[in-house]
N, CA, C and O atoms as a DFTB+ gen file, in Angstrom:
684 C
 N C O
     1  1      20.276     -28.994      43.760
     2  2      21.599     -28.932      43.030
     3  2      21.690     -28.232      41.922
     4  3      22.351     -27.197      41.840
     5  1      20.873     -28.865      40.757
     6  2      20.830     -28.397      39.330
     7  2      20.564     -26.712      39.449
     8  3      21.180     -25.984      38.670
     9  1      19.650     -26.131      40.426
    10  2      19.520     -24.900      40.498
    11  2      20.474     -24.009      40.904
    12  3      20.720     -22.913      40.401
    13  1      21.125     -24.662      42.066
    14  2      22.307     -23.825      42.648
    15  2      23.652     -24.106      41.787
    16  3      24.631     -23.469      42.178
    17  1      23.822     -24.833      40.842
    18  2      24.617     -24.810      39.790
    19  2      24.519     -24.073      38.805
    20  3      25.527     -23.446      38.480
    21  1      23.374     -23.927      38.078
    22  2      22.974     -23.323      37.402
    23  2      23.025     -21.854      37.239
    24  3      23.156     -21.259      36.170
    25  1      22.897     -21.287      38.524
    26  2      22.565     -19.789      38.934
    27  2      23.583     -19.389      39.913
    28  3      23.519     -18.427      40.679
    29  1      24.161     -19.911      39.839
    30  2      25.852     -19.590      41.161
    31  2      26.883     -19.887      40.830
    32  3      27.672     -19.177      41.454
    33  1      27.712     -20.948      39.793
    34  2      28.741     -21.743      39.307
    35  2      29.265     -20.547      38.161
    36  3      28.630     -20.383      37.119
    37  1      30.239     -19.906      38.416
    38  2      30.941     -19.193      37.852
    39  2      32.435     -19.768      37.417
    40  3      33.245     -18.882      37.144
    41  1      32.986     -21.357      37.299
    42  2      33.976     -21.137      37.213
    43  2      35.015     -21.634      38.616
    44  3      35.903     -22.486      38.592
    45  1      34.665     -20.985      39.524
    46  2      35.817     -21.127      41.061
    47  2      35.240     -21.987      41.477
    48  3      35.911     -22.140      42.498
    49  1      34.095     -23.126      41.565
    50  2      33.904     -23.961      42.384
    51  2      33.437     -25.221      41.821
    52  3      32.726     -25.216      40.816
    53  1      33.760     -26.214      42.353
    54  2      33.376     -27.531      41.934
    55  2      32.284     -27.705      42.368
    56  3      31.950     -27.109      43.392
    57  1      31.305     -28.676      41.639
    58  2      30.024     -29.057      42.309
    59  2      29.844     -29.308      43.632
    60  3      28.873     -29.071      44.350
    61  1      31.290     -30.009      43.966
    62  2      31.428     -30.749      45.314
    63  2      31.537     -29.317      46.471
    64  3      30.893     -29.267      47.520
    65  1      32.347     -28.395      46.063
    66  2      31.971     -26.995      46.999
    67  2      30.766     -26.590      47.219
    68  3      30.668     -25.916      48.244
    69  1      29.702     -26.769      46.571
    70  2      28.384     -26.548      46.797
    71  2      27.620     -27.360      47.865
    72  3      26.909     -26.800      48.700
    73  1      27.776     -28.572      47.818
    74  2      27.643     -29.608      48.083
    75  2      27.797     -29.411      49.551
    76  3      26.909     -29.246      50.388
    77  1      29.410     -29.471      49.748
    78  2      30.079     -29.257      51.441
    79  2      29.550     -28.238      51.812
    80  3      29.358     -28.348      53.023
    81  1      29.082     -26.976      51.324
    82  2      28.702     -25.790      51.896
    83  2      27.117     -26.115      52.698
    84  3      26.939     -25.803      53.875
    85  1      26.253     -26.649      52.018
    86  2      25.334     -27.135      52.280
    87  2      25.412     -28.251      53.394
    88  3      24.774     -28.144      54.442
    89  1      26.082     -29.135      53.164
    90  2      26.106     -30.114      54.376
    91  2      27.035     -29.797      55.498
    92  3      27.090     -30.694      56.339
    93  1      27.705     -28.858      55.705
    94  2      28.318     -28.352      56.366
    95  2      27.200     -27.420      57.291
    96  3      27.057     -27.797      58.454
    97  1      26.510     -26.391      56.905
    98  2      25.374     -25.664      57.133
    99  2      24.264     -26.811      57.965
   100  3      24.036     -26.696      59.170
   101  1      23.775     -27.666      57.297
   102  2      22.859     -28.377      58.041
   103  2      23.649     -29.505      59.119
   104  3      23.022     -30.370      59.731
   105  1      24.546     -29.390      59.179
   106  2      25.427     -30.148      60.585
   107  2      25.029     -28.895      61.344
   108  3      24.242     -28.995      62.286
   109  1      25.466     -27.870      61.030
   110  2      25.680     -26.843      62.186
   111  2      24.729     -25.898      62.759
   112  3      25.029     -24.986      63.530
   113  1      23.181     -26.268      62.193
   114  2      22.260     -25.469      62.785
   115  2      21.053     -26.597      62.751
   116  3      21.301     -27.798      62.646
   117  1      19.908     -26.138      62.838
   118  2      18.731     -27.126      63.136
   119  2      18.145     -26.817      61.637
   120  3      17.001     -26.365      61.583
   121  1      18.809     -27.018      60.506
   122  2      18.322     -27.101      59.127
   123  2      18.759     -28.246      58.364
   124  3      19.851     -28.593      58.815
   125  1      18.518     -28.737      57.734
   126  2      19.338     -29.703      56.600
   127  2      19.221     -29.832      55.566
   128  3      18.204     -29.507      54.954
   129  1      20.721     -30.598      54.818
   130  2      20.953     -29.851      53.778
   131  2      19.766     -29.640      52.911
   132  3      19.547     -28.647      52.217
   133  1      18.768     -31.070      53.083
   134  2      17.842     -31.066      51.487
   135  2      17.096     -29.899      52.117
   136  3      16.378     -29.512      51.196
   137  1      16.838     -29.038      53.286
   138  2      15.929     -28.113      53.399
   139  2      16.647     -27.036      52.663
   140  3      16.083     -26.576      51.670
   141  1      17.786     -26.580      53.001
   142  2      19.027     -25.403      52.971
   143  2      18.825     -25.481      50.924
   144  3      18.413     -24.443      50.406
   145  1      19.056     -26.384      50.220
   146  2      19.010     -26.792      49.115
   147  2      17.502     -26.315      48.437
   148  3      17.279     -25.488      47.554
   149  1      16.622     -27.129      49.172
   150  2      15.441     -26.276      48.740
   151  2      14.907     -25.127      48.595
   152  3      14.273     -24.713      47.624
   153  1      15.191     -24.534      49.682
   154  2      15.678     -22.957      50.011
   155  2      16.003     -22.534      49.106
   156  3      15.092     -21.859      48.626
   157  1      17.250     -22.526      48.253
   158  2      18.037     -21.808      47.351
   159  2      17.126     -22.101      46.043
   160  3      17.064     -21.142      45.273
   161  1      16.364     -23.337      45.635
   162  2      16.195     -23.381      44.571
   163  2      15.045     -22.177      44.256
   164  3      14.934     -21.554      43.200
   165  1      14.433     -22.069      45.163
   166  2      13.281     -20.679      45.248
   167  2      13.758     -19.554      44.690
   168  3      13.155     -18.966      43.793
   169  1      14.926     -19.150      45.197
   170  2      15.066     -17.723      44.436
   171  2      16.737     -17.624      44.093
   172  3      17.294     -16.527      44.053
   173  1      17.415     -18.810      43.870
   174  2      18.697     -18.775      42.858
   175  2      18.517     -18.129      41.579
   176  3      19.463     -18.098      40.792
   177  1      17.775     -17.782      41.386
   178  2      17.631     -17.136      39.522
   179  2      17.543     -15.873      39.741
   180  3      17.567     -15.059      38.818
   181  1      17.405     -15.462      41.282
   182  2      16.956     -13.898      41.094
   183  2      18.686     -13.066      41.875
   184  3      19.127     -11.937      41.663
   185  1      19.325     -14.287      42.850
   186  2      20.178     -14.343      43.781
   187  2      21.485     -13.121      43.108
   188  3      21.959     -12.041      43.462
   189  1      21.639     -14.019      42.046
   190  2      23.335     -13.191      41.154
   191  2      23.190     -11.964      40.794
   192  3      24.102     -11.147      40.922
   193  1      21.616     -11.566      40.121
   194  2      21.068     -10.686      39.558
   195  2      21.162      -9.559      40.859
   196  3      21.372      -8.388      40.544
   197  1      21.047      -9.814      41.943
   198  2      20.736      -8.494      43.059
   199  2      22.124      -8.582      44.046
   200  3      22.061      -8.148      45.197
   201  1      23.385      -9.178      43.509
   202  2      24.386      -9.588      44.506
   203  2      24.512     -10.531      45.271
   204  3      25.568     -10.439      45.896
   205  1      23.872     -11.492      45.546
   206  2      23.992     -11.788      46.683
   207  2      24.757     -13.365      45.986
   208  3      24.580     -13.921      44.902
   209  1      25.599     -13.698      47.116
   210  2      26.443     -14.826      46.913
   211  2      25.732     -16.104      47.386
   212  3      24.734     -16.224      48.096
   213  1      26.627     -17.160      46.715
   214  2      26.298     -18.614      46.820
   215  2      25.724     -18.751      48.692
   216  3      24.676     -19.048      49.266
   217  1      27.418     -18.247      49.186
   218  2      27.976     -18.776      50.375
   219  2      26.561     -18.080      51.478
   220  3      25.873     -18.685      52.300
   221  1      26.526     -16.712      51.094
   222  2      25.314     -15.915      52.025
   223  2      23.997     -16.328      51.725
   224  3      23.232     -16.522      52.670
   225  1      23.487     -16.545      50.222
   226  2      22.203     -17.608      50.210
   227  2      22.271     -18.398      51.093
   228  3      21.489     -18.287      52.037
   229  1      23.476     -19.712      51.052
   230  2      23.486     -20.861      51.727
   231  2      22.794     -20.356      53.231
   232  3      21.613     -20.312      53.577
   233  1      24.035     -20.005      53.949
   234  2      23.730     -19.316      55.143
   235  2      22.690     -18.653      55.665
   236  3      22.469     -18.857      56.859
   237  1      21.742     -17.643      54.874
   238  2      20.789     -17.106      55.470
   239  2      19.573     -18.090      55.272
   240  3      18.615     -17.861      56.009
   241  1      19.445     -19.245      54.317
   242  2      18.340     -19.936      54.048
   243  2      18.603     -20.957      55.350
   244  3      17.571     -21.129      56.000
   245  1      19.666     -21.604      55.816
   246  2      19.705     -22.672      57.265
   247  2      19.678     -21.584      58.369
   248  3      19.429     -21.904      59.532
   249  1      19.911     -20.407      58.044
   250  2      19.604     -19.426      59.452
   251  2      18.273     -19.098      60.120
   252  3      18.022     -18.935      61.314
   253  1      17.493     -19.044      59.063
   254  2      15.892     -18.775      59.253
   255  2      15.439     -19.561      59.091
   256  3      14.354     -19.413      59.654
   257  1      15.478     -20.863      58.461
   258  2      14.735     -22.131      58.790
   259  2      15.039     -22.840      60.265
   260  3      14.319     -23.437      61.065
   261  1      16.345     -22.517      60.243
   262  2      16.559     -23.287      61.652
   263  2      16.019     -22.243      62.820
   264  3      15.715     -22.724      63.912
   265  1      15.936     -21.270      62.669
   266  2      15.181     -20.382      63.645
   267  2      14.159     -20.678      63.415
   268  3      13.901     -21.582      64.210
   269  1      12.987     -20.429      62.545
   270  2      11.616     -20.095      63.282
   271  2      11.021     -21.368      62.762
   272  3       9.802     -21.490      62.882
   273  1      11.746     -22.392      62.169
   274  2      11.320     -23.967      61.810
   275  2      10.581     -23.633      60.715
   276  3      10.185     -24.730      60.322
   277  1      10.129     -22.770      59.945
   278  2       9.532     -22.618      58.972
   279  2       9.496     -23.493      57.666
   280  3      10.617     -23.913      57.381
   281  1       8.639     -23.825      56.915
   282  2       9.622     -24.641      55.554
   283  2      10.442     -24.083      54.818
   284  3      10.202     -22.877      54.760
   285  1      11.374     -24.412      54.174
   286  2      11.963     -24.228      53.324
   287  2      11.607     -23.758      52.151
   288  3      12.263     -23.072      51.368
   289  1      10.367     -24.225      52.056
   290  2       9.542     -23.624      50.572
   291  2       9.147     -22.341      51.333
   292  3       9.437     -21.388      50.610
   293  1       8.684     -21.989      52.321
   294  2       8.072     -21.057      52.899
   295  2       9.163     -20.004      52.741
   296  3       8.853     -19.105      51.959
   297  1      10.563     -19.889      53.393
   298  2      11.333     -19.454      53.483
   299  2      12.483     -19.182      51.732
   300  3      13.074     -18.300      51.108
   301  1      12.321     -19.937      51.711
   302  2      12.639     -19.504      49.853
   303  2      12.138     -18.888      48.963
   304  3      12.817     -18.559      47.990
   305  1      11.042     -18.625      49.047
   306  2       9.661     -17.969      48.647
   307  2       9.732     -16.313      49.082
   308  3       9.926     -15.352      48.338
   309  1       9.542     -16.332      50.316
   310  2       9.930     -15.177      50.799
   311  2      11.354     -14.549      50.498
   312  3      11.438     -13.349      50.236
   313  1      12.533     -15.410      50.537
   314  2      13.744     -14.072      50.091
   315  2      13.593     -14.322      48.664
   316  3      14.495     -13.775      48.030
   317  1      12.712     -15.000      47.900
   318  2      12.763     -14.531      46.466
   319  2      11.830     -13.441      46.287
   320  3      12.183     -12.583      45.478
   321  1      10.839     -13.303      46.801
   322  2      10.258     -12.509      46.885
   323  2      10.797     -10.877      47.450
   324  3      10.477      -9.882      46.800
   325  1      11.362     -10.803      48.304
   326  2      12.309      -9.767      48.631
   327  2      13.607      -9.632      47.845
   328  3      14.282      -8.614      48.002
   329  1      14.088     -10.799      46.825
   330  2      14.968     -10.458      46.334
   331  2      14.326      -9.640      44.950
   332  3      14.910      -8.666      44.475
   333  1      13.056     -10.175      44.387
   334  2      12.553      -9.735      43.297
   335  2      12.535      -7.878      43.718
   336  3      13.077      -7.035      43.004
   337  1      11.895      -7.611      44.828
   338  2      11.478      -6.233      44.940
   339  2      12.827      -5.503      44.899
   340  3      12.809      -4.391      44.370
   341  1      14.163      -6.027      45.448
   342  2      15.499      -5.368      44.759
   343  2      15.223      -5.099      43.332
   344  3      14.922      -4.045      42.772
   345  1      15.425      -6.509      42.790
   346  2      15.844      -6.299      41.503
   347  2      14.515      -5.321      40.756
   348  3      14.824      -4.480      39.912
   349  1      13.464      -5.465      41.041
   350  2      12.047      -4.302      40.222
   351  2      12.924      -3.000      40.597
   352  3      13.290      -2.342      39.623
   353  1      13.319      -2.527      41.893
   354  2      13.588      -1.510      42.388
   355  2      15.334      -0.704      40.935
   356  3      15.624       0.358      40.385
   357  1      15.773      -1.828      41.009
   358  2      16.751      -1.623      39.836
   359  2      16.558      -1.151      38.482
   360  3      17.252      -0.503      37.699
   361  1      15.294      -1.724      38.440
   362  2      14.482      -1.626      37.373
   363  2      13.864      -0.071      36.941
   364  3      13.645       0.448      35.846
   365  1      13.673       0.469      38.553
   366  2      12.936       1.712      38.547
   367  2      11.371       1.448      38.465
   368  3      10.636       2.330      38.022
   369  1      10.918       0.353      38.850
   370  2       9.808       0.177      39.069
   371  2       9.225       0.671      40.516
   372  3       9.923       0.370      41.484
   373  1       7.984       1.420      40.772
   374  2       7.455       1.057      42.355
   375  2       6.696       0.050      42.451
   376  3       5.852      -0.226      41.599
   377  1       6.910      -0.641      43.532
   378  2       6.545      -2.028      44.074
   379  2       4.975      -1.898      44.516
   380  3       4.729      -0.796      45.006
   381  1       3.955      -2.719      44.453
   382  2       2.874      -2.826      44.813
   383  2       2.447      -2.182      46.024
   384  3       1.322      -1.688      46.100
   385  1       3.154      -2.156      46.845
   386  2       3.067      -1.553      48.105
   387  2       3.567      -0.069      48.400
   388  3       3.642       0.521      49.478
   389  1       3.842       0.295      47.292
   390  2       4.119       2.064      46.961
   391  2       5.666       2.142      47.326
   392  3       5.978       3.300      47.604
   393  1       6.739       1.231      47.406
   394  2       8.032       1.162      47.486
   395  2       8.665       1.974      46.459
   396  3       7.967       1.836      45.455
   397  1       9.638       2.750      46.208
   398  2      10.361       2.910      44.911
   399  2      11.981       3.220      45.414
   400  3      12.276       3.601      46.547
   401  1      12.556       3.071      44.757
   402  2      14.336       2.987      45.358
   403  2      14.029       4.312      46.044
   404  3      14.281       4.106      47.231
   405  1      13.668       5.403      45.916
   406  2      13.609       6.674      46.763
   407  2      13.115       5.878      48.254
   408  3      13.990       5.577      49.067
   409  1      12.128       5.668      48.446
   410  2      11.851       5.314      49.707
   411  2      12.652       4.455      50.083
   412  3      13.146       4.663      51.191
   413  1      13.080       3.209      49.349
   414  2      14.134       1.948      50.496
   415  2      15.245       2.474      50.301
   416  3      16.203       1.752      50.578
   417  1      15.521       3.730      49.825
   418  2      16.905       3.715      49.813
   419  2      16.740       5.031      51.172
   420  3      17.594       5.096      52.057
   421  1      15.699       5.859      51.140
   422  2      15.827       6.885      52.629
   423  2      15.471       5.751      53.524
   424  3      15.934       6.056      54.623
   425  1      14.965       4.761      53.592
   426  2      14.741       4.094      55.073
   427  2      15.927       3.031      55.202
   428  3      15.620       2.064      55.899
   429  1      16.682       3.021      54.892
   430  2      18.283       2.366      54.894
   431  2      18.931       3.321      55.386
   432  3      19.496       3.205      56.473
   433  1      18.965       4.549      54.595
   434  2      19.505       5.722      55.168
   435  2      19.601       6.128      56.566
   436  3      20.581       6.463      57.231
   437  1      18.595       6.042      56.808
   438  2      18.045       6.566      58.425
   439  2      19.079       5.959      59.458
   440  3      19.610       6.457      60.451
   441  1      19.138       5.223      59.116
   442  2      20.323       3.954      60.170
   443  2      21.556       3.981      59.630
   444  3      22.199       3.013      60.036
   445  1      22.313       4.825      58.722
   446  2      23.364       4.809      58.080
   447  2      23.893       3.601      56.927
   448  3      24.902       2.896      56.914
   449  1      23.092       3.678      56.278
   450  2      23.032       2.282      55.343
   451  2      22.919       2.669      53.898
   452  3      21.908       2.351      53.271
   453  1      23.574       3.117      53.519
   454  2      23.594       3.845      51.903
   455  2      23.718       2.418      50.668
   456  3      24.667       1.652      50.504
   457  1      22.578       2.452      50.055
   458  2      22.294       1.455      49.240
   459  2      22.975       1.763      47.456
   460  3      23.065       1.033      46.469
   461  1      23.275       2.930      47.677
   462  2      23.662       3.171      46.371
   463  2      25.508       3.191      46.309
   464  3      26.152       3.351      47.345
   465  1      26.009       3.054      45.302
   466  2      27.545       3.389      45.543
   467  2      27.805       4.661      44.786
   468  3      26.919       5.309      44.229
   469  1      28.838       4.915      44.800
   470  2      29.554       6.100      44.378
   471  2      29.403       6.737      42.834
   472  3      29.711       7.830      42.359
   473  1      28.658       5.290      42.169
   474  2      28.223       5.675      40.815
   475  2      26.693       5.770      40.837
   476  3      25.919       5.870      39.885
   477  1      26.444       5.714      42.144
   478  2      24.959       5.579      42.190
   479  2      24.277       4.637      41.833
   480  3      23.065       4.838      41.752
   481  1      24.758       3.428      41.534
   482  2      24.609       2.296      41.172
   483  2      23.676       1.500      42.883
   484  3      23.879       1.968      44.003
   485  1      23.042       0.694      42.698
   486  2      22.557      -0.382      43.650
   487  2      23.751      -0.997      43.687
   488  3      24.342      -1.384      42.679
   489  1      24.269      -1.148      45.147
   490  2      25.431      -2.113      45.780
   491  2      24.909      -3.175      45.595
   492  3      23.709      -3.093      45.336
   493  1      25.410      -4.356      45.628
   494  2      24.956      -6.003      46.143
   495  2      24.727      -6.278      47.011
   496  3      25.489      -6.030      47.945
   497  1      23.755      -6.829      47.165
   498  2      22.870      -7.681      48.355
   499  2      23.934      -8.150      49.433
   500  3      23.786      -7.950      50.638
   501  1      24.938      -8.744      48.913
   502  2      25.890      -9.132      50.250
   503  2      26.462      -7.822      51.100
   504  3      26.393      -7.874      52.328
   505  1      26.858      -6.995      50.647
   506  2      26.779      -5.883      51.214
   507  2      25.961      -5.288      52.024
   508  3      26.143      -5.188      53.237
   509  1      24.738      -4.731      51.228
   510  2      23.650      -3.865      51.709
   511  2      23.388      -4.772      53.316
   512  3      23.407      -4.101      54.347
   513  1      23.162      -6.247      53.396
   514  2      22.779      -6.929      54.342
   515  2      23.554      -6.907      55.499
   516  3      23.140      -6.886      56.659
   517  1      25.482      -6.916      54.843
   518  2      26.441      -6.922      55.803
   519  2      26.435      -5.356      56.344
   520  3      26.601      -5.190      57.552
   521  1      26.280      -4.398      55.633
   522  2      26.480      -2.903      56.424
   523  2      24.969      -3.224      57.145
   524  3      25.124      -3.175      58.365
   525  1      23.575      -3.532      56.790
   526  2      22.597      -3.461      57.735
   527  2      23.317      -4.064      59.070
   528  3      23.669      -3.398      60.044
   529  1      23.464      -5.567      58.887
   530  2      23.984      -6.085      59.794
   531  2      24.632      -5.800      60.874
   532  3      24.216      -6.154      61.977
   533  1      25.615      -5.198      60.724
   534  2      26.300      -4.303      61.703
   535  2      26.038      -3.333      62.792
   536  3      26.588      -3.160      63.880
   537  1      24.456      -2.399      61.848
   538  2      23.776      -1.672      62.901
   539  2      22.537      -2.347      63.316
   540  3      22.046      -1.962      64.377
   541  1      21.987      -3.221      62.711
   542  2      20.817      -4.123      63.249
   543  2      20.810      -4.049      64.879
   544  3      19.950      -3.216      65.165
   545  1      21.321      -4.495      65.904
   546  2      21.268      -3.984      66.969
   547  2      21.488      -2.943      67.542
   548  3      21.615      -3.009      68.764
   549  1      21.577      -1.987      67.057
   550  2      21.826      -0.684      67.596
   551  2      20.865       0.320      67.464
   552  3      20.920       1.440      67.972
   553  1      19.674      -0.298      66.510
   554  2      18.206       0.462      65.987
   555  2      17.402      -0.084      66.994
   556  3      17.564      -1.129      67.624
   557  1      16.245       1.010      67.090
   558  2      15.160       0.964      67.999
   559  2      14.314      -1.116      67.175
   560  3      14.611      -1.750      66.162
   561  1      13.476      -1.343      68.106
   562  2      12.666      -2.125      67.424
   563  2      12.013      -1.715      66.756
   564  3      11.820      -2.298      65.689
   565  1      11.340      -0.488      67.060
   566  2      10.252       0.565      65.950
   567  2      10.807       0.542      64.700
   568  3      10.042       0.285      63.770
   569  1      12.012       0.760      64.452
   570  2      13.054       1.098      63.191
   571  2      13.454      -0.119      62.764
   572  3      13.736      -0.035      61.569
   573  1      13.638      -1.394      63.254
   574  2      13.559      -2.616      63.200
   575  2      12.256      -3.185      61.873
   576  3      12.316      -3.561      60.702
   577  1      11.322      -2.996      62.750
   578  2      10.129      -3.280      62.243
   579  2       9.412      -2.238      61.117
   580  3       8.346      -2.525      60.573
   581  1       9.999      -1.244      60.904
   582  2       9.686      -0.529      60.144
   583  2      10.463      -0.670      58.672
   584  3      10.003      -0.770      57.534
   585  1      11.845      -0.636      59.177
   586  2      12.940      -1.239      58.163
   587  2      12.121      -2.674      57.496
   588  3      11.929      -2.657      56.280
   589  1      11.795      -3.513      58.041
   590  2      11.654      -4.439      57.279
   591  2      10.369      -4.825      56.685
   592  3      10.207      -5.808      55.961
   593  1       9.400      -3.924      57.066
   594  2       8.193      -4.204      56.368
   595  2       8.719      -2.657      54.784
   596  3       8.074      -2.171      53.855
   597  1       9.711      -2.519      55.144
   598  2       9.850      -1.730      54.047
   599  2      10.604      -2.269      52.758
   600  3      10.306      -2.143      51.571
   601  1      11.878      -3.031      53.481
   602  2      12.978      -3.309      52.720
   603  2      11.985      -4.763      52.409
   604  3      11.731      -4.594      51.216
   605  1      11.320      -6.029      52.796
   606  2      11.321      -7.176      52.601
   607  2       9.674      -7.025      52.320
   608  3       9.266      -7.816      51.469
   609  1       8.816      -6.268      52.812
   610  2       7.506      -6.096      52.454
   611  2       6.295      -6.612      53.701
   612  3       6.660      -7.530      54.435
   613  1       5.378      -6.229      53.845
   614  2       4.487      -6.535      54.797
   615  2       4.809      -8.269      54.835
   616  3       5.496      -8.712      55.756
   617  1       4.272      -9.174      53.790
   618  2       4.181     -10.464      53.948
   619  2       5.324     -11.074      54.128
   620  3       5.141     -12.259      54.403
   621  1       7.182     -10.561      54.063
   622  2       7.929     -11.588      54.239
   623  2       8.988     -10.519      55.263
   624  3      10.207     -10.521      55.093
   625  1       8.324      -9.658      56.299
   626  2       9.094      -9.423      57.020
   627  2       9.515     -10.169      58.014
   628  3      10.731     -10.285      58.164
   629  1       8.821     -10.683      58.702
   630  2       8.764     -11.806      59.696
   631  2      10.157     -12.675      59.063
   632  3      10.932     -13.082      59.929
   633  1      10.459     -12.932      57.839
   634  2      11.612     -13.964      57.572
   635  2      12.628     -12.835      57.380
   636  3      13.782     -13.089      57.723
   637  1      12.353     -11.598      56.869
   638  2      13.833     -10.597      56.965
   639  2      13.778      -9.775      58.333
   640  3      14.311      -8.665      58.364
   641  1      13.105     -10.328      59.541
   642  2      13.412      -9.948      61.085
   643  2      14.386     -10.821      61.070
   644  3      15.553     -10.669      60.710
   645  1      13.707     -11.980      61.585
   646  2      14.741     -13.694      61.536
   647  2      16.152     -13.596      61.000
   648  3      17.254     -13.777      61.517
   649  1      15.845     -13.332      60.078
   650  2      17.665     -12.812      59.147
   651  2      18.420     -12.076      59.938
   652  3      19.422     -12.400      60.575
   653  1      17.714     -10.770      59.832
   654  2      18.281      -9.789      60.579
   655  2      19.050     -10.220      62.508
   656  3      20.198     -10.200      62.952
   657  1      17.885     -10.509      63.043
   658  2      18.164     -10.519      64.572
   659  2      19.234     -11.799      64.871
   660  3      19.757     -12.098      65.944
   661  1      19.402     -12.562      63.324
   662  2      20.371     -13.563      63.882
   663  2      21.287     -13.232      62.490
   664  3      21.268     -14.044      61.565
   665  1      21.796     -12.444      62.433
   666  2      22.960     -12.223      61.228
   667  2      24.133     -12.673      61.434
   668  3      24.763     -13.287      60.573
   669  1      24.783     -12.293      63.188
   670  2      25.798     -13.213      63.457
   671  2      25.889     -14.391      62.893
   672  3      26.893     -14.576      62.205
   673  1      24.868     -15.530      63.019
   674  2      24.612     -16.729      62.912
   675  2      24.815     -16.810      61.443
   676  3      25.463     -17.802      61.108
   677  1      24.380     -15.922      60.342
   678  2      24.360     -15.606      59.076
   679  2      26.089     -15.866      58.892
   680  3      26.558     -16.890      58.396
   681  1      26.813     -14.832      59.349
   682  2      27.972     -14.878      58.981
   683  2      28.656     -15.970      59.815
   684  3      29.848     -16.224      59.640
């Protein structure tokens, strides 16, 4: 809870709110409150930087842990890596697998998701995920895999696939 509070608290919610969200998600999914909080603690420090809200972070961890039964540590670390990739792209880096903002943007644009806003700034991760989630089931499996590998990287693409394949549950 300390990592959650330190990274998501913005004065709009009490500590009880954060605990209530985790408790409710734990009760409605096949994941526990401790798994959700452990998973979030792995990437909480980068979540705000990339525009990922607490609610979306908690729901994403709960969904992927419940669907895959991978450990919260594995899921949280995968999300940390995915979101660090986005953070690196914001800084103009080329990632270790050769992905840069242009390649990332082009891959998502092929399915109708523009990751840049009207000021040519990277949209928040909540917005990007929501826009992709709306289109996910209408694109081919080959496109899904290619997008997942570009967006999440080869090592984390299975967690990203689980996230997107179950995005209705995240919402």
